[in-house]
BATOR-179721 format. One line per 3 residues: their letters; for each residue x, y, z of C-alpha. Coordinates in Angstrom, 3 decimals, decimal comma. Example, Ala and Ser with C-alpha at 12.3 -4.5 7.8 and 13.67 -1.06 7.14 Angstrom:
2
as) 12,300 -4,500 7,800 ~ 13,670 -1,060 7,140
! end
This chain:
605
xxx) 198,374 -86,496 188,370 ~ 197,833 -83,337 186,281 ~ 198,029 -85,321 183,044
xxx) 195,453 -87,755 184,405 ~ 193,180 -84,873 185,348 ~ 193,415 -83,387 181,843
xxx) 192,421 -86,711 180,363 ~ 189,459 -86,831 182,736 ~ 188,393 -83,306 181,777
xxx) 188,469 -84,164 178,096 ~ 186,513 -87,318 178,856 ~ 183,940 -85,298 180,762
xxx) 183,356 -82,933 177,880 ~ 182,914 -85,845 175,498 ~ 180,678 -88,103 177,613
xxx) 177,987 -89,514 175,322 ~ 174,342 -89,389 176,346 ~ 172,575 -92,625 175,482
xxx) 169,044 -92,073 174,225 ~ 166,249 -94,036 175,886 ~ 163,849 -94,665 173,047
xxx) 162,364 -91,816 171,013 ~ 163,598 -88,550 172,446 ~ 161,471 -85,429 172,879
xxx) 162,328 -82,599 170,517 ~ 164,973 -80,046 171,489 ~ 163,756 -76,452 171,373
xxx) 160,099 -77,488 171,555 ~ 158,324 -75,821 174,510 ~ 155,118 -77,796 174,001
xxx) 154,352 -80,253 176,830 ~ 155,850 -83,726 176,962 ~ 153,422 -86,464 175,899
xxx) 152,189 -88,021 179,198 ~ 152,545 -91,479 177,651 ~ 156,309 -90,852 177,330
xxx) 156,715 -90,189 181,081 ~ 159,075 -92,655 182,729 ~ 161,233 -93,218 185,772
xxx) 164,130 -91,876 183,726 ~ 162,283 -88,592 183,171 ~ 161,324 -88,384 186,849
xxx) 164,979 -88,764 187,858 ~ 166,002 -86,012 185,434 ~ 163,323 -83,658 186,789
xxx) 164,370 -84,257 190,402 ~ 168,030 -83,730 189,516 ~ 167,429 -80,381 187,849
xxx) 164,541 -78,965 189,895 ~ 166,158 -80,095 193,139 ~ 169,302 -81,808 194,324
xxx) 168,760 -85,340 193,072 ~ 166,833 -88,043 194,865 ~ 166,968 -91,525 196,331
xxx) 165,591 -94,454 194,288 ~ 162,501 -94,472 196,504 ~ 161,775 -90,793 195,807
xxx) 162,259 -91,310 192,065 ~ 159,820 -94,241 192,137 ~ 157,184 -92,027 193,794
xxx) 157,493 -89,350 191,123 ~ 157,487 -91,918 188,328 ~ 153,987 -92,969 189,416
xxx) 152,661 -89,440 188,871 ~ 151,742 -87,794 185,580 ~ 154,193 -85,171 184,250
xxx) 151,807 -82,397 185,292 ~ 151,406 -83,801 188,797 ~ 155,164 -84,255 189,210
xxx) 155,954 -80,724 188,066 ~ 153,210 -79,138 190,161 ~ 154,448 -80,991 193,228
xxx) 157,909 -79,475 192,734 ~ 156,882 -75,998 191,561 ~ 153,703 -75,318 193,552
xxx) 154,210 -77,929 196,315 ~ 150,911 -79,685 195,538 ~ 150,504 -82,511 198,020
xxx) 153,696 -81,570 199,873 ~ 153,408 -81,370 203,680 ~ 154,233 -78,067 205,393
xxx) 157,921 -77,353 205,874 ~ 158,949 -78,119 209,457 ~ 162,624 -77,259 209,219
xxx) 164,177 -75,401 212,155 ~ 164,938 -71,669 211,848 ~ 168,527 -70,516 212,054
xxx) 169,788 -70,625 215,644 ~ 171,749 -67,446 216,324 ~ 174,789 -67,549 218,574
xxx) 174,006 -64,139 220,044 ~ 177,186 -62,504 218,767 ~ 175,694 -59,146 217,734
xxx) 175,793 -56,224 220,175 ~ 173,869 -52,958 219,808 ~ 177,020 -50,848 219,821
xxx) 178,294 -52,546 216,664 ~ 175,730 -50,849 214,432 ~ 176,487 -48,928 212,273
xxx) 179,761 -50,758 211,768 ~ 182,587 -48,532 210,467 ~ 183,959 -49,136 206,997
xxx) 187,493 -49,914 208,193 ~ 189,822 -50,133 211,171 ~ 191,163 -46,602 210,504
xxx) 187,594 -45,279 210,410 ~ 186,942 -46,987 213,724 ~ 189,959 -45,529 215,493
xxx) 189,295 -42,098 213,988 ~ 185,748 -42,209 215,396 ~ 187,060 -43,315 218,778
xxx) 189,596 -40,470 218,895 ~ 186,987 -37,901 217,886 ~ 184,137 -38,988 220,179
xxx) 185,873 -40,997 222,903 ~ 183,887 -44,094 221,964 ~ 183,336 -46,524 219,089
xxx) 181,485 -49,822 218,697 ~ 179,999 -49,297 222,141 ~ 183,463 -49,314 223,752
xxx) 184,845 -46,249 225,550 ~ 188,444 -45,162 225,054 ~ 190,695 -45,676 228,098
xxx) 191,344 -42,341 229,813 ~ 195,047 -43,066 230,411 ~ 197,717 -45,711 230,146
xxx) 199,292 -47,555 227,257 ~ 197,162 -48,468 224,221 ~ 193,999 -46,549 225,146
xxx) 192,300 -47,628 221,882 ~ 193,092 -51,333 222,277 ~ 189,642 -52,426 223,538
xxx) 187,997 -50,594 220,636 ~ 190,233 -52,234 218,040 ~ 189,756 -55,615 219,728
xxx) 185,997 -55,159 219,323 ~ 186,396 -54,217 215,659 ~ 188,207 -57,477 214,909
xxx) 185,840 -59,436 217,138 ~ 182,897 -58,531 214,907 ~ 184,795 -59,240 211,698
xxx) 185,646 -62,728 212,971 ~ 182,295 -63,423 214,637 ~ 180,258 -62,369 211,596
xxx) 182,354 -64,572 209,315 ~ 182,068 -67,588 211,628 ~ 178,338 -67,050 212,074
xxx) 177,997 -66,800 208,290 ~ 179,634 -70,230 208,044 ~ 176,915 -71,500 210,374
xxx) 174,254 -69,872 208,177 ~ 175,665 -71,795 205,214 ~ 175,422 -75,093 207,123
xxx) 171,840 -74,263 208,060 ~ 171,052 -73,538 204,394 ~ 172,832 -76,656 203,145
xxx) 170,735 -78,755 205,533 ~ 167,603 -77,159 204,096 ~ 168,781 -78,064 200,588
xxx) 169,269 -81,633 201,744 ~ 166,127 -82,140 203,803 ~ 163,463 -79,747 202,531
xxx) 160,347 -81,343 200,989 ~ 160,420 -78,274 198,708 ~ 163,854 -78,619 197,084
xxx) 163,057 -76,180 194,250 ~ 162,614 -73,426 196,842 ~ 166,251 -73,844 197,892
xxx) 167,503 -74,511 194,345 ~ 165,940 -71,232 193,230 ~ 167,430 -69,428 196,242
xxx) 170,816 -70,763 195,142 ~ 170,224 -69,314 191,675 ~ 169,300 -65,890 193,050
xxx) 172,304 -65,911 195,399 ~ 174,523 -66,210 192,321 ~ 172,470 -63,714 190,319
xxx) 172,214 -61,004 193,000 ~ 175,662 -61,785 194,338 ~ 176,720 -60,157 197,612
xxx) 179,753 -61,102 199,677 ~ 179,994 -61,184 203,477 ~ 183,595 -59,984 203,217
xxx) 182,229 -56,555 202,266 ~ 178,794 -56,600 203,894 ~ 180,400 -57,644 207,214
xxx) 177,132 -58,609 208,841 ~ 175,841 -62,183 208,830 ~ 172,386 -60,868 209,793
xxx) 172,071 -58,960 206,527 ~ 173,276 -61,986 204,552 ~ 170,723 -64,194 206,320
xxx) 167,936 -61,708 205,677 ~ 168,789 -61,621 201,982 ~ 168,811 -65,418 201,860
xxx) 165,375 -65,474 203,492 ~ 164,181 -63,092 200,755 ~ 165,408 -65,488 198,076
xxx) 163,732 -68,436 199,821 ~ 160,351 -66,750 200,285 ~ 160,120 -64,706 197,069
xxx) 162,350 -66,693 194,713 ~ 159,426 -68,433 193,005 ~ 157,126 -65,425 193,042
xxx) 157,037 -62,552 190,566 ~ 160,363 -61,059 189,523 ~ 159,242 -57,469 190,086
xxx) 158,576 -58,042 193,784 ~ 161,898 -59,826 194,165 ~ 163,823 -57,142 192,266
xxx) 162,389 -54,344 194,399 ~ 163,104 -56,408 197,503 ~ 166,733 -56,851 196,468
xxx) 167,113 -53,165 195,576 ~ 165,898 -52,275 199,089 ~ 167,788 -55,071 200,840
xxx) 170,419 -53,982 203,413 ~ 172,957 -56,558 202,199 ~ 172,762 -55,285 198,610
xxx) 172,693 -51,647 199,715 ~ 175,829 -52,227 201,797 ~ 177,558 -54,249 199,091
xxx) 176,999 -51,651 196,359 ~ 177,755 -48,583 198,487 ~ 174,281 -47,079 198,885
xxx) 175,571 -44,927 201,724 ~ 177,473 -42,705 199,306 ~ 174,699 -42,500 196,689
xxx) 173,324 -39,075 197,527 ~ 171,828 -36,068 195,778 ~ 174,490 -34,068 194,003
xxx) 177,009 -36,928 194,072 ~ 175,243 -40,079 192,827 ~ 177,116 -43,385 193,026
xxx) 176,536 -45,460 189,892 ~ 177,312 -48,918 191,313 ~ 173,781 -50,213 191,811
xxx) 172,300 -48,488 188,755 ~ 174,981 -50,066 186,573 ~ 174,649 -53,548 188,046
xxx) 170,854 -53,597 187,927 ~ 170,992 -53,023 184,175 ~ 174,153 -54,911 183,244
xxx) 173,895 -57,979 185,494 ~ 170,441 -58,159 187,065 ~ 167,986 -57,425 184,231
xxx) 169,157 -56,449 180,722 ~ 172,744 -57,355 179,913 ~ 175,578 -55,416 178,327
xxx) 174,783 -53,293 175,274 ~ 171,132 -52,595 176,033 ~ 171,543 -49,242 177,775
xxx) 173,773 -46,167 177,595 ~ 175,998 -44,390 180,072 ~ 173,426 -41,607 180,341
xxx) 170,823 -44,175 181,412 ~ 173,184 -45,298 184,191 ~ 173,802 -41,760 185,414
xxx) 170,129 -40,832 185,393 ~ 169,058 -44,085 187,054 ~ 171,661 -43,566 189,783
xxx) 169,959 -40,251 190,624 ~ 166,651 -42,126 191,053 ~ 168,195 -44,388 193,676
xxx) 169,802 -41,581 195,697 ~ 168,819 -41,522 199,358 ~ 168,120 -45,263 199,455
xxx) 169,874 -46,662 202,504 ~ 169,287 -48,779 205,593 ~ 169,296 -48,532 209,365
xxx) 170,263 -51,801 210,991 ~ 168,277 -54,409 209,072 ~ 165,592 -52,045 207,782
xxx) 165,341 -50,143 204,486 ~ 165,172 -46,365 204,768 ~ 164,823 -43,477 202,313
xxx) 166,488 -40,234 203,346 ~ 164,387 -37,512 201,630 ~ 167,143 -34,923 202,011
xxx) 169,572 -37,144 200,097 ~ 167,121 -38,103 197,320 ~ 167,260 -36,296 193,996
xxx) 163,622 -35,653 193,073 ~ 164,415 -33,767 189,879 ~ 163,490 -34,755 186,339
xxx) 165,382 -37,727 184,868 ~ 165,586 -39,431 181,475 ~ 165,994 -43,221 181,633
xxx) 165,743 -45,574 178,639 ~ 163,682 -43,074 176,661 ~ 161,310 -42,176 179,508
xxx) 161,263 -38,799 181,269 ~ 159,944 -38,017 184,737 ~ 160,781 -37,324 188,388
xxx) 161,529 -40,991 188,862 ~ 162,418 -42,809 192,049 ~ 164,062 -46,236 192,216
xxx) 160,838 -48,244 191,871 ~ 159,893 -46,195 188,796 ~ 163,238 -47,066 187,191
xxx) 162,730 -50,757 187,975 ~ 159,339 -50,663 186,230 ~ 160,887 -48,971 183,193
xxx) 163,572 -51,661 183,033 ~ 161,006 -54,462 183,328 ~ 159,056 -52,941 180,444
xxx) 162,036 -53,249 178,058 ~ 161,724 -56,040 175,469 ~ 165,208 -57,328 176,250
xxx) 164,598 -57,819 179,989 ~ 162,324 -60,886 179,907 ~ 164,586 -62,469 177,266
xxx) 167,706 -61,851 179,372 ~ 166,152 -63,245 182,544 ~ 164,427 -66,187 180,860
xxx) 167,661 -67,209 179,144 ~ 169,661 -67,042 182,373 ~ 167,128 -69,120 184,295
xxx) 166,983 -71,565 181,392 ~ 170,771 -72,008 181,332 ~ 170,710 -72,704 185,064
xxx) 168,027 -75,404 184,901 ~ 168,299 -76,838 181,391 ~ 171,469 -76,302 179,319
xxx) 174,093 -73,728 178,455 ~ 173,324 -73,271 174,755 ~ 170,121 -71,922 173,232
xxx) 169,501 -70,242 169,902 ~ 167,868 -66,859 169,274 ~ 164,495 -68,376 168,423
xxx) 164,295 -70,309 171,682 ~ 165,492 -67,292 173,694 ~ 162,762 -65,120 172,198
xxx) 160,140 -67,803 172,869 ~ 161,255 -68,149 176,485 ~ 161,228 -64,374 176,960
xxx) 157,710 -64,173 175,540 ~ 156,524 -66,849 178,010 ~ 158,060 -65,008 180,966
xxx) 156,627 -61,631 179,897 ~ 153,170 -63,102 179,170 ~ 153,131 -64,550 182,683
xxx) 153,900 -61,103 184,144 ~ 157,337 -62,301 185,284 ~ 155,888 -65,094 187,461
xxx) 158,867 -67,394 188,045 ~ 156,874 -70,464 189,140 ~ 154,641 -70,337 186,063
xxx) 157,682 -69,946 183,809 ~ 159,423 -72,940 185,412 ~ 156,282 -75,023 185,059
xxx) 156,381 -74,388 181,298 ~ 160,079 -75,296 181,146 ~ 159,814 -78,455 183,261
xxx) 156,860 -79,758 181,257 ~ 158,396 -79,037 177,851 ~ 159,750 -81,547 175,380
xxx) 162,927 -79,481 175,241 ~ 163,630 -80,112 178,939 ~ 163,597 -83,903 178,431
xxx) 165,383 -83,929 175,054 ~ 168,780 -85,539 174,473 ~ 170,232 -82,042 174,113
xxx) 169,255 -81,282 177,722 ~ 169,651 -84,572 179,610 ~ 172,907 -85,110 181,502
xxx) 174,640 -82,221 179,722 ~ 174,891 -79,808 182,637 ~ 177,975 -79,788 184,893
xxx) 176,942 -79,765 188,533 ~ 178,026 -76,777 190,559 ~ 180,089 -77,602 193,657
xxx) 177,139 -77,031 195,981 ~ 174,894 -79,211 193,832 ~ 177,596 -81,891 193,780
xxx) 177,918 -81,932 197,571 ~ 174,224 -81,797 198,420 ~ 173,160 -84,306 195,753
xxx) 175,847 -86,749 196,887 ~ 174,562 -86,647 200,449 ~ 170,960 -86,843 199,281
xxx) 171,607 -89,894 197,094 ~ 173,428 -91,531 199,990 ~ 170,233 -91,135 201,996
xxx) 171,751 -88,832 204,643 ~ 169,454 -86,649 206,727 ~ 172,047 -84,030 207,740
xxx) 175,086 -82,417 206,148 ~ 178,159 -83,960 207,822 ~ 180,583 -81,721 209,685
xxx) 183,490 -83,607 208,152 ~ 184,466 -82,939 205,464 ~ 183,675 -79,294 206,167
xxx) 180,992 -78,052 203,773 ~ 182,379 -74,514 203,577 ~ 185,989 -75,494 202,957
xxx) 185,159 -78,221 200,426 ~ 182,821 -75,986 198,424 ~ 185,491 -73,264 198,475
xxx) 188,139 -75,719 197,239 ~ 185,760 -76,647 194,416 ~ 185,140 -72,993 193,520
xxx) 181,815 -72,052 195,157 ~ 181,855 -70,909 198,763 ~ 178,353 -69,716 199,636
xxx) 178,015 -66,148 200,926 ~ 181,381 -65,420 199,301 ~ 180,835 -65,132 195,517
xxx) 183,980 -63,947 193,719 ~ 182,432 -60,819 192,162 ~ 179,107 -59,027 191,848
xxx) 178,593 -61,173 188,730 ~ 178,466 -64,305 190,872 ~ 179,935 -67,596 189,676
xxx) 180,673 -68,310 186,022 ~ 178,934 -71,736 185,971 ~ 179,298 -74,426 183,300
xxx) 182,751 -75,532 182,216 ~ 184,387 -73,105 184,621 ~ 183,595 -75,661 187,335
xxx) 185,948 -78,174 185,698 ~ 189,708 -77,800 185,459 ~ 192,333 -80,502 186,025
xxx) 192,841 -79,324 189,591 ~ 189,129 -78,925 190,355 ~ 188,316 -82,367 188,995
xxx) 190,907 -83,863 191,326 ~ 189,382 -81,906 194,208 ~ 185,993 -83,416 193,354
xxx) 187,551 -86,844 193,641 ~ 189,090 -85,859 196,960 ~ 185,658 -84,857 198,220
xxx) 184,340 -88,320 197,374 ~ 187,317 -89,833 199,203 ~ 186,669 -87,726 202,303
xxx) 183,012 -88,795 202,378 ~ 183,847 -92,474 202,048 ~ 186,868 -92,372 204,393
xxx) 186,803 -89,649 207,071 ~ 189,559 -87,043 206,968 ~ 191,141 -87,204 210,433
xxx) 192,055 -83,531 210,389 ~ 188,379 -82,630 210,810 ~ 187,593 -84,869 213,744
xxx) 187,132 -82,726 216,903 ~ 190,232 -82,657 219,088 ~ 188,655 -84,690 221,862
xxx) 188,424 -87,538 219,341 ~ 191,475 -86,631 217,272 ~ 194,657 -88,705 217,814
xxx) 196,762 -86,263 219,801 ~ 197,648 -88,861 222,438 ~ 200,756 -91,066 222,430
xxx) 201,112 -92,495 218,939 ~ 198,934 -89,758 217,468 ~ 201,789 -88,400 215,346
xxx) 202,108 -91,751 213,585 ~ 198,346 -91,988 213,031 ~ 198,256 -88,521 211,476
xxx) 201,328 -89,313 209,383 ~ 199,671 -92,433 207,944 ~ 196,515 -90,458 207,191
xxx) 198,541 -87,780 205,368 ~ 200,433 -90,344 203,290 ~ 197,289 -92,212 202,298
xxx) 195,791 -88,928 201,070 ~ 198,698 -88,192 198,746 ~ 198,331 -91,572 197,096
xxx) 200,888 -93,827 198,857 ~ 200,161 -97,526 199,082 ~ 199,605 -99,214 202,431
xxx) 203,209 -100,395 202,834 ~ 204,729 -96,998 202,084 ~ 202,137 -95,137 204,129
xxx) 202,804 -97,160 207,261 ~ 206,584 -96,868 207,399 ~ 207,756 -95,317 210,703
xxx) 208,385 -91,584 210,485 ~ 211,552 -89,918 211,736 ~ 210,159 -86,847 213,442
xxx) 212,388 -84,511 215,399 ~ 210,070 -82,397 217,512 ~ 212,769 -80,723 219,602
xxx) 212,619 -77,505 217,605 ~ 208,816 -77,496 217,761 ~ 208,955 -77,464 221,557
xxx) 210,874 -74,206 221,788 ~ 208,832 -71,338 223,151 ~ 208,794 -67,909 221,519
xxx) 210,909 -65,269 223,253 ~ 209,042 -62,450 224,960 ~ 212,095 -60,519 226,089
xxx) 211,334 -57,475 223,938 ~ 210,106 -54,486 225,890 ~ 206,423 -53,558 225,560
xxx) 205,981 -50,570 223,240 ~ 204,095 -47,405 224,106 ~ 201,405 -47,004 221,433
xxx) 197,714 -46,223 220,844 ~ 196,872 -49,829 219,906 ~ 198,381 -53,004 218,503
xxx) 196,590 -54,248 215,391 ~ 198,088 -57,737 215,363 ~ 197,156 -58,337 218,967
xxx) 193,646 -57,072 218,240 ~ 193,303 -59,531 215,380 ~ 194,415 -62,334 217,679
xxx) 192,244 -61,226 220,601 ~ 189,261 -60,632 218,343 ~ 189,485 -64,201 217,125
xxx) 189,560 -65,500 220,690 ~ 186,516 -63,422 221,598 ~ 184,657 -64,639 218,499
xxx) 185,217 -68,362 219,005 ~ 184,179 -67,929 222,617 ~ 180,766 -66,656 221,474
xxx) 180,010 -68,417 218,183 ~ 178,387 -71,806 218,556 ~ 180,577 -74,531 217,040
xxx) 179,596 -76,468 213,935 ~ 179,088 -80,099 214,855 ~ 181,926 -82,149 213,370
xxx) 179,939 -85,324 212,805 ~ 181,070 -87,955 210,306 ~ 178,719 -89,105 207,547
xxx) 176,872 -92,230 208,655 ~ 177,097 -94,377 205,533 ~ 175,990 -98,009 205,293
xxx) 176,661 -99,210 201,757 ~ 176,517 -102,831 202,890 ~ 172,977 -102,226 204,120
xxx) 172,050 -100,683 200,749 ~ 173,403 -103,643 198,823 ~ 171,916 -106,308 201,067
xxx) 168,515 -104,571 201,134 ~ 168,540 -104,566 197,345 ~ 169,300 -108,326 197,452
xxx) 172,247 -108,050 195,114 ~ 174,282 -111,206 194,692 ~ 177,050 -110,420 192,178
xxx) 179,677 -107,726 191,706 ~ 178,164 -106,802 188,345 ~ 174,774 -106,233 189,964
xxx) 176,369 -104,027 192,634 ~ 178,109 -101,885 190,028 ~ 174,872 -101,581 188,077
xxx) 173,008 -100,559 191,256 ~ 175,474 -97,813 192,152 ~ 175,594 -96,532 188,586
xxx) 171,812 -96,239 188,426 ~ 171,619 -94,641 191,871 ~ 174,326 -92,023 191,379
xxx) 174,915 -91,365 187,676 ~ 172,769 -89,566 185,133 ~ 174,917 -90,928 182,299
xxx) 175,216 -94,664 181,555 ~ 178,721 -96,086 181,664 ~ 180,174 -97,704 178,591
xxx) 180,476 -101,483 178,679 ~ 184,275 -101,521 179,106 ~ 184,208 -99,187 182,116
xxx) 181,370 -101,168 183,662 ~ 183,354 -104,378 183,237 ~ 186,506 -102,880 184,769
xxx) 184,575 -101,642 187,788 ~ 183,080 -105,103 188,236 ~ 186,532 -106,671 188,069
xxx) 187,843 -104,092 190,552 ~ 185,155 -105,012 193,085 ~ 185,732 -108,721 192,557
xxx) 189,441 -108,227 193,183 ~ 188,790 -106,264 196,376 ~ 186,372 -108,909 197,662
xxx) 188,265 -111,967 196,495 ~ 184,961 -113,380 195,247 ~ 181,943 -112,613 193,096
xxx) 179,581 -113,904 195,795 ~ 178,268 -110,756 197,513 ~ 176,359 -112,496 200,372
xxx) 179,467 -114,552 201,169 ~ 181,487 -111,336 201,572 ~ 178,860 -109,543 203,679
xxx) 180,997 -109,322 206,820 ~ 183,807 -107,404 205,111 ~ 181,856 -105,782 202,294
xxx) 181,804 -102,155 203,499 ~ 185,356 -100,983 202,680 ~ 185,431 -102,527 199,180
xxx) 182,055 -100,911 198,464 ~ 183,366 -97,531 199,627 ~ 186,410 -97,892 197,396
xxx) 184,150 -98,746 194,469 ~ 181,825 -95,806 195,103 ~ 184,796 -93,457 195,481
xxx) 185,918 -94,486 191,991 ~ 182,409 -94,026 190,552 ~ 181,895 -90,614 192,176
xxx) 185,295 -89,474 190,885 ~ 184,479 -90,300 187,287 ~ 183,638 -87,622 184,690
xxx) 180,116 -89,001 184,309 ~ 179,255 -88,152 187,913 ~ 179,946 -84,466 187,317
xx) 176,986 -84,298 184,923 ~ 173,410 -83,951 186,038
! end
C-alpha cells in the first residue's frame, strides 16, 4: 500500500496540464481578453475564488464577461443577501467560568485561597472538598472543545452553501494566517468571534483587519497578552506580528521586537471585549523600525504597514493561496505595488489578480494542491449537496488529512502546498472518498448502528471491507470470544482520602459536557449518481466517465486512464448500455467515482 501511495504522489507532482488553445501569459497582471473567456476559465475562477461549483453554476458564470464574473465573486454584484443561519449556541458557558484559570493547579490554588473557583464553592468538610471545582474545570475544557467542533460544522456549511463563497474562502486564509488554537484559547466563544471578524472584514482593508486581530480576545489569549505589562513586556505578539503576520523573517531586528512589545503592553481583554489597562501600559519613548515616539500598539501597526516589504509580503502570501506557489521577484514587487496603491484593500487586490492573464495561464491552472478543507467542501459542492454530512465526521476527516479547523499546528498555521501530500495522506484522501460513497458504519448514531443480534458480524464485515479484503474474505464468519469483554472492573479498593481526584474529574467533566452540548447530526450524504447520469442522458460507459471527469477534475485524464476507467465501469455493469443497467447502476457508479476522486488529478484545483 505504501509503495502504491508513493507512486501516486510522484504521479500527482508530474500531472500534465493540457492547454486549451492559446494560453494567457504567466506573470502578466494585465486583464484577460474578454474574447478569451470560456466555460473552462469560469470553472477555474470558481475553483480558486470559492470551493468549486456544479456544472449549472459554471454555465451561469460562463455567460458573464470576465469583469462581471469577478465582480460577482469579489463584490457580490447581483448576489442575493446571505440568509444563512447564525451559530446556534448550546448554552454551555456559565458566568463563573470567566476568567478561566490557566491550568488545573491554578484553579485548585485559587479555590484553596478564596474558598471558591469557577463559580463553585469548596465543600466545608468531608472527603475531596475540591472535587466539584475540579469537575467544573474539566467540564469547561470538554464543553468548549465540543462546542468548537460544532462551530466548525457551522462554518463548513457556510463554505458549502453561501452565495458568497469568497467570503468564506478568505476567512479560511486568515484563519491560517492569524492562527490561533482552541487548545490554548480554551473558549469557543473567542474562537467564534475571531472567525466572525475574518468573515466580515476579510475582504476589507488590511489595516482594519490587522488592528482587529491585535485587539481580538482569541489572539490576546493565544499570545499571552495577560503577561505583557509595563516593566516586563512579553514579546510573543510583537514578534509574530512582524515575522508571520506582516513582514517576514529578516526585515526587522531584535530591538524592534523589544520596543514594539512595550507599545502593546496593557492590551488585554475582559470576557469577549478588548480592554487597555493604563497602569500596565508603557507610555515611554520607543524606537521601532527607525521611528521614535511614545507609540501605542496602533502606532506600531501603522509603522509596519508603511514598510516597503509589508505589501510585498502580504501580496505574495495571498497570491500563493489563490494562484500558485512559485512567483519571481518581479511579479512579487508588482503585486506588492498593486496592494500598496490600493491602500491595502483586499477586495480590490483580488479583483486585479482574478482578472489577470497570469491567473488563467497554464502556469496557474490546475497546479495548486487542494487543502483538506477545500477537498472536503468542494467534493460535497460538486456532488450537489446542500449540507455537510455528519458521516464521515468533518472534524475527524480534516484532522486525518492534516487540517483540523480551530486547531492549527502552530502560530504559523498550516504549511500548504506539497505538505498536504504524503503517501499516507494520499491514502487518507482516498479513504475519504470511500466513506462518502459508502457510509462508514462506525459513524451511524447508535440507535441506527448494528448493536443488536448479529451486529458484531455486520461490524466485522465493515471493518474487513475497509482494509481492502474482497467480498468472500470479508464475509467469513468471525470467531469472537467475548467472555473476557464481559468481565466487570473490580471496585474492591478502598476509597482514598484526598482533596480531589483528577481522573474522576476528567471523566465527570466529559459526562457533564456531553449532557449540555447539542449533538452534531450524524446524517449520511444523500447521493444520487444514477439521477445525475440519467438526467444528463448518458448512454455509454465512456460518456459516463467523461461526464464525471469534467464535473470533478480540473486536469484532463490521459487517454489510457480514461479507457481503463471505461472498461472498469463496463465490467461492473456487465454491459455498455447505461439505460439498460439503470436499476442497478448506483453502486457501480459509486465505485467508479471513488476511483476518480482517489486519483492524483483530483487533488489539484
